[in-house]
N, C-alpha and C positions, 0 to 999 in steps of 0.2 A: 567363744562359748560353743552359743547357741548356735549361729551360722553352720560351721565344723558338723555339730549332730545331727540336722536336717539333712546337710548335704551327706550327711553317711546315712544316715536311711532309707533318704532318698538314692541313693547309690543299690542300697543292700537290697532293696522292692525289687531294681529293677534289674538285677542278677537273678533272683527269683523269678522274676517272672520270664525273664530268658532261660532259663531253664524246665517254664515249661512249658515253652512252643515247644512245638513237633519242625525236626528237620527236614522232614522231609514229607512224602505224600503217604507212604503209609505208615508211618507214626501219628499222622494226622484221622487217618484212619482207625488205625485199633484205638484212638483217641476219643472219636469222636462213637466209635464201636459200644462202649461203657454205655451209652446212653439207648433205651428199650426205643425211642422215636425218629433213629438211625438204621437206616433201608440199606444193604448195601448186598446183591445180587448182579448175578451174570448172563448172558447170554452166548449159546457155542452157533461156529456157522463152521461152516467146509471151510473157510479161509482163517477162520482164530477164534477169539472170543473179546468179548463187549464187555465190561464192568460195572454198572449203572450203580453210583450210588446218591444222598438224598436225605434230609429230612421230612418224613410225611408227614411231618403237626404245621409244617411253614410252605412247601408246598400244595401244587392244584397238580391230582392225577389227571382232570381229564384232559390237563395241556402234555400228560406223557402217557398216556396212554393214545389225544390222538394226532399230535402234534408231532411225538419225537419214534416213539417204539416203532410205530409202521413204518417208519423213511429207515431206522438200521435195522431191520428184520430183509428189508431191500434193495438196503447196499449193500454191489458183490465185492468195492474196493475195499480195503482195510486199513486206509488213509483218514488221520483226522480230517485235515485239509478237503476232503472231497466226502470227510462226510458234515463237514462245515457247511458248504455250499446245498448240500440236499436237502436239508430238516430248514424251515419253509416256517424261523424263528429266529426276530430278530435280539439284539443282545446278547449273540453268542461268541467266547470269549476262547483263544487259546493259549497256554499259560499256562508257566511250569514253576511260577514262582507262586513255591506254597503258602505264606502269609496272607497273597492278593486270594490263591486257591481255598483256607480256612474262611474268609471275609468272607467269599461270593457264598460258601457252605452256610456259614449263616444267615445270608442274606435271602435266602431259600431259590437256589444255583441246584443244577442238576450234575453231578461230575460222573464226564464218561471219560474213559480208559481203556486203551486193546495190551498193553503191559503193567504189571505191577511191580515193575525194578525202573520201570521212568518217573519221574513227577510230570511231565507235557500233560494234560488231561485237553479235555473238549466243555466249557461251563458255560449251563445254556440254560438261561432267570428260568422260570416257572413258579413265581414269587404267587400266593393264594389272595385273592383278593377278597378277605372279608369284614370288609366294610362296611359299616351304615351310608346308605344315599345322601345327597341331601339336602337337608330340610329348614325351613321357617329357624328363624333366628330365636329364642332361649331368652337371651340377657340382654342384649340388646335392642328390642323387639323396636317397630316401627309401625305406625297407620300407612305409611303411606312407602313409595319407595320397593328394591326390591325384598324378593322377602327368601334372599340364600344365604347360609352362612356355612364358614367352613365343617371340614370333617373332619377325621382322624387319618386323611389320605394324603398326602402330599401331596400325589401325583396329579388327583383332585385341585387341591385347593390350590395348585400352580396354575393348570383350567381355568381356573375362579377366576384368576388374576386377570392370565392372558389375556381370556377373549372379551374383558375387560380394556385393554390397555393394547390393542390390537398395530403394537409399536417394534420393531428389530432393535431401536435402541433399551426394550427393556432384559436386565441383563441377572441370570443369576448363578449366582456363585454357590457351591456346592461343599462341604467338610462336614467331616462326620468328628464328633464328639463324645466324650465319655468313657474313659477305660474299658467300664465293663459294657453297656449301654450300648455301644457303636453308632449311638444318635444321628444318624443323618438331617442335617440343618444345611436350609436354604435360606440367605442371601440377598435379597431381590431390591434391583436399582435400577430409577432411567436415567442410562449412560448419558452424560451430553446437559442432564438438568442435573443431577443429584453430584453434591460436596464432595471432591476427593477426597480432601482430608476424613469428613464424616464416612465414605467408606472406608477408610483402610484403618480409620480407628474402630469401630464396628465388629471386619475382619480380622481382624491384630488381638482385639479382647475376647472371641469368640474362639481364636484356636491357642488362645495364651491360656479359658478354661484346662483349671487341674480336678475333678473331680470325674464319678464311678458313673456315676445312674446319672442320665441324663432327662426324664419321664417326664414332660413335659417345658412347653415354654415360660412358667414357670419360673422355671429354675435358672431359664437366661436372661431370665431381666434381675435375679435377684445374682446370678456372681456376674456379672456385667454393669452395673448400675456405678456410677460415680461415686458415690455415697451410700457402699450400701447397710448402713444404719440409720439412713430415716425413715420415719414411715409412709411420706410418701411414696408413692409410686414414678420410676423418671422414666417408663416409656407407654407407650400408651399399649393397653389389651385391647382387642377385637377378636369378632365377631364373624363383623360381614367383610366380604370381598370388594363392595361398592365401597366403605369407608376407606381399605387400605390402597386398594387403586387410585383410589378420588387423595391421598397422600402420597402414591411415588410419583403421580407426577403431578404434585407440587414442590417434588425436591426430597422429598423424603425417604428415610429407606425402613424395611419392613420384611422383620425378621420370623419364616415358615418353620416348623420342627415337626417331625415324621413320628404321628399317634397324639398331635397336639390340635385342637380344632378351633388355636384364640393364634392370634399371627401379633407379632409385636408388633409397632409404628415404634420412629425416633428423629433425632432427636425432637421434645418437645416441650412443651411449655406449660403449665400449673394453670392459667384461665380453657385449653384447651380441655381439659377432664369438664372441664362442666355446661361445652357444647357436645348437644348429640347429634349425629352426622344428617337426622328424621330436621334438622332447622333448615336446611338445601332444599329439600321439598317444599317448603313454603312461603309467602309472600314475605320481605324483609324486613318490615313496619313488624308480622305476629311473629317474625322468631328473634327480631331482641328481644320484644315485649315478655318472652319464654328463657328467655338469659337470665335477663332482668332478674328476673320472678326466682332463677337459680339461683341467681345468687344471694339475695335478698332469701332464701330458705337455707344453704348453710350456712350461711350468717347466722340468723336463729337459731339453728340447732346449735352451733356451737355456745354460744353469749346467754342463752335464754333463761338455761337454767342456772347456771352462775351469776349473773344479775341477778334473778331472783332471791339467790344462797345470800350474796353480798350485801345488799339492801334492806332485807330483813336482821341481818348481822350486827352488820353497821350503820345502816342511812335510811332510820326510819326517818329522816323525814325530806325524802323522795317522794314518798309514799303520799300520792295524791286524798284528800280528804272524804271523798265520794266515794276511795276506793278501801280507808282504812279499814273501814268498819266491814267491813266484806270479805279482810282479811284476817283480822280480830275472830271473827264469826267462827270462821275453816278452822286459825290453829287452837282454836282454844282448847279441847280438849289434845293434845297433840300432843303427847309425852316429849318428843325425842328435838334435838334441835332442827333446824333449819337444814344443815348438809348432812345429818345421817337420813333423815327424812327424802334425802334429795339421791343420795346414794341408793337410799333405799328400792326408788320408782325406775332409778336407771338400771341398775341391773335386777330386774324385773322383765326391766324392755329386753334387755341384753339374755336375757334365759330362754325369752319368750322365744328373741329371732332367731335363736338356733337354735330352739328344741322343733322348728316350724320346718328352717334350714336341714334339717335334721333326719327329721320321720318322711315318711312316705308324702305325695304330694296332695292324696284329699284329705291324709290324717292333719299334715302341715297346717292346710291353709285352717282348720277345725282348732285343732290347737290356740292360732293366731290370733282368729276374730274370740271365741267362745268365753279362750285364756285373758286373752285382754278385758273385758269387760267381768267376769267376777272378779280376776286377782285387782283389775282398780275398784271397781265397786267393793269388796270384802276390806281392802285395808282405806277405806277413809270411812266406810258401816265401822269397823274397830277404831279406828281413831290414830291409826300409825301415821298416814300421810293426809294433808288436806287436799281437797279438793281443786284447789286452784293452782296446785303444785301438779296434781293427776294432769289437768288441760294441759297444763304446759309441757310436762315432756312426753306426754303425746300425742304435740304440737311439734316439739323438739321431732320427737321418731318419724310422724311424717313429712317435717322438710325433711331432711336427713337421707329419706328416699327417692327423693328430685337429682341428685346424681349418676347423669348416665354411665359413668364409668363404678363398674361395681369396687374394685376394687381404692380406689379415691374417694366409696362412700364408708369403704372399714378403716380408712384416716380416719375422716367426718369424727366417726365411733370414738376413734379411740383417744382423739387429742380436749377429745371433751372431759376431761375426767380430770385432766393437769388442771384444765382453768378453772371445772371448782375447788381442789384442793386449796390453788394461790385462792382462788372468790373468799373462802374462809381463813386463809389467813391477815388479807391485809386487803379486805372486799375487794370495791371498784376501782384503786392503786393495783391490788393482787391481780386482779385479769389485765389492765394494763401494761403491767412487767409482766404477769404469761403471755401477752399480745408478743411486746417486745423480743422473744428471746422467742416463739416462732417465725418474725421476721427474719430476727438475725439470720437462724438457721434457713429459712428460702430462701433468703440474699447469697449463701454459702452452697446452695446445689445447685447440681447442673444438668442437663441432660445427654451424655455424647459428648459432654466439652462447654456449652452451648448453657445461655444464664435461661435458669427456670425462669425468673421472674418476667421473661420480656413478652410482650413491651413496656409492661411497668419501669420496669429498671434490666436493663436502661433504655430508661422511655422514647422508643420509638412509633414518630406517632402515624406513621403511612402503618405499620401493626398493625394502625391499631382499627380498624377498617372490619377486622373479623375477628375482635375477642370478646366483650359485653356490647356491642354491636358489632351484626351483619348489618355491611351495606350492601347495595341490589349488586348481583354479578360484574356489570359496567362499570364498577367504583375498583375492581380487584382486579385488577392489568397485570397488577406483577406480585411474583414471590415472593413468601416471608423475607424481609434480607436478617432474621434470625437464623435460617437455612445456610448464608454466603451460597447461595443456587452459584450455578455455571449461565444458565440461561434465566435472567429476572423476567424475562417478559413474556404471562402466561400469553398474548392478544396485544391485538390492537387495538387501544378502549376507544378511537375519534370511530371507527369499522363498527367499534359494537355499540355505540352510540345513534350509528345512521337505519332511520325507520321510511323505505322506501315501501310506497305504494306498484301497486300491479300498471299501471296509466302514469308514471314518472319513466 
């Protein structure tokens, strides 16, 4: 019954949409005329009349007056084919299909027609290029490496990737998604390297999206994710074209969305969310050290406060004698149990984060620094929290900022609270139970059908060369097994290790 009702609703909605669709070009012009930014006028000549129609808020007026109108006025023949050849602009289409004309009109095209009774017309692209220029990354900033980031223009973003991968095998698939927004989406992959199954999976999932408005790449992440109920991101969100280019050459797939300054990369694994792209600009010893520090920071951020609550609530015997006096002194005037004390401080940190993120930049920085000092000091002096827990919570918040990918940082902030709850219920045993639930969930999560915990599970020793430890480039001659690439070899390992001097 439910399926029948859903099918009936879908069919009735489709019928209603078809009623609103114009059948002729005249119907389309009448429908567009209800909007004040739609312009339509005519140019009378000896041989006839030319009708020009466009949406003025979408087109570049300089293109119209410089590259279109002068050639129309000088053209003597009243023929669309001749007019198409005389206007020095590419992307000129001759069409009589009303749905296509409607789509182009809403995409920044100008309509030229001679006879109002005939649907055949010329479609000339004159979209206004009102986009910001390429600037330095703001989220994935690095001291070393390129200082370019994606912008809201899809063409510019494709240019940033193309210039880093000058190969004919780089393939771009385009499609429009969203019943209302008609957002242009590009799927990028290197043909002959990327796995065909991964490519087909991405394209199929995007084409099957049923949604009215796609405003950003984050919408695509949620709509094509293998597990939409998981708090863990299953595609990497990056604003760096160099990172996207490296992922494409590795055999991954990238998704670019018109109007979004971020690209999606997949399939991916959990370990990659803790790897900064700056690691590849450093010596492998230094990069490995920083990665280990990040892993430790994430574990500390998740487990520090729950362990504090568990030990003070159930496991007093674990506290060293030298530390016991400090804890007793710091908690002597605290009226709350450890769990309530920890929740108060955690929520205060989250409030400061949100306030700093939503306020203007200069004010946000002031709120973050001054607010943290004032609230922390005042809460300790008022006897609401202990100074030991204040230090632990501050270090845990600081450790969560080491995550290179912003969305994973949000996930780390979220999963601390279930661990706090289980620590209050059953102590260290509760922390282990919560960790088991988390581990089982991660074992079931997939990224575009590929295991999320690879190469830890399933264990693949070959892929461990670029996970927690980053080995030298000469040891990374093969592409990851997880991607199942068609061309598994990146370069010749023996030649990469050879070093010849000039006199040899």
